[in-house]
C-alpha positions, 0 to 999 in steps of 0.5 A: 290857605296853603296846606300840606300835600295829601297822598293822592296830591303828592302822587299826582305832583310827582308825575307832574314833575316828571313830565316837566322834567321830560319837556324842559329843554324844549321849554328853555328854547321857547318864546315868552309866555302870554301867561307871564307878561310880568316876567322881568318883574317876576324873575326879579322877585323870584330871586329875592324870594329864593334867596330869602328861602335859602338863606331862612325859610328853608333852614328853618323848615329843615330842622323843623322836620328833623327836630319835630317827630314825624307824628307831632308834625303830622298832627300840626298839619291834620289841625291846619288841613282842618281849618282848610277844610272849613273854608272848602265847605264854604267855596265848594258850596259856592260852586254847587259841588255837591259831593265836595260840600258834603265831603268837606262838611263831614270831614270838618265834623268827624276830624273836629270831634272824633279827631280832637280839633283836627289834630287827627285825620279820621276822616281820611281813614273813614275814606271821606275824601278831601276837596281843597277850594279856595276863593280863588278857585271859586272864582275859576269856576264861576268863569274868571279868567286867571289873569297874568302870572305874578310872583309876590314877595314872600308868598310866591306864585300867583295869578291875578285872580288868586291876588284879587282873592287873597282878602277873603281867602285870609278872612276864610282861615279861622286861625287868623281870627284868633283873638290874642295876636301872639297866639294868632302870629305864632299860628300863622308862622307854624302853618308856614313852616309846616307847609314849607317842610312838606315841600322840601323834596319837591324843591329838591327835585327842582335843584336837581333838574337842570332847568330854569328854575323860574319857568320850571316853577311857573309851569308846574304852578299852572299845571297844578291849577289846572288840576285842582281847577277840573277836580284832576279830570284834566281836559286833553286839550289846553284850549279847554282850560282856563 
């Protein structure tokens, strides 16, 4: 489950975007990316997704950001973030991340109780760090290669490793286990809109940069995945990372 960005993640991504903009001209003149053997297909799917986003998803997310008060949107993000922390407990434990596991469990316990089912992020105010982890990340920490880059319809960028992990990640999202289908579908749509609203500024950066949007998005994605894989301690040599 993809979640809203935390403050720390937002700063890291802002720095990443600045670095990618600075190196954009060089990236445009480079040869084919070996990580992206499906580039012709991916570019077509990227164009389709972008058209759908501009025509429907982005306008809805923009309206959501304007109509819904900030405190309410924050509560929505906190709620889904708390559900994500539940799955993070499992995945951090599966990779023997002791501190990350205990922090994730502590966040769930605090936010689910004092934070009223996660609507308030009391854990962050208590300096309990967030450690997002899904099964795709777990596979990476187990040594599974990312495989080729692929752009899925509507869902967007993934690696083959993450595509394989999607069914288990779906099951790990507690919102998908709500018995009532209308409520379950409503939660899915609300989460998607809320996440898209949190990325509006990042999208504006990409639109403003005189770059190939496809390559920019792909490179940003890989950089973010490396950041997550190494808990922010990214090795200097690219050969050290998957």
